[in-house]
C-alpha positions, 0 to 999 in steps of 0.5 A: 340718739334713736329715741330722740329721732323717734320723738322728733319724727312723732312731733313733726307728724303731729304738727303736719296733721294740724298744719294741713288739717284746714285745707284737707277738711275743707276739701272733704266738706266740698265733696259732700253733695246736696241730695246725697243720701244719709247712707252715702254720707255715712259711708263717706264719713267712715271712709274718710275718718269723720265721725260721729255718725250723722243723724237721720235728720237735722244738723250734725257735726262730723269731724276729723278724728285725727284732729280731735274734732277741731276741724269738720263739716256742719251737715244739714240732713232732711228726709234722709238727704243732705240739704247743706254742708259747710266747713266748720272749725271749733274754737 
């Protein structure tokens, strides 16, 4: 009985993570502001479970690790400053 409860609880937790992922990650992406420094962006990503580390320049996809990269933010960085940030979904 206890094993069944643990399995059901684990399945519900896993389902909850994916069911709420889109709104959660959209909110995170909206918190990435234009003009944010690359250092601040890296700290933000690390503190919110996003990875991999964004590049110094160019386009990076920083994704939520607990959704295995399915949801994330597409971030454009130029000269060490964020130029654009948008929600991204991997099909």
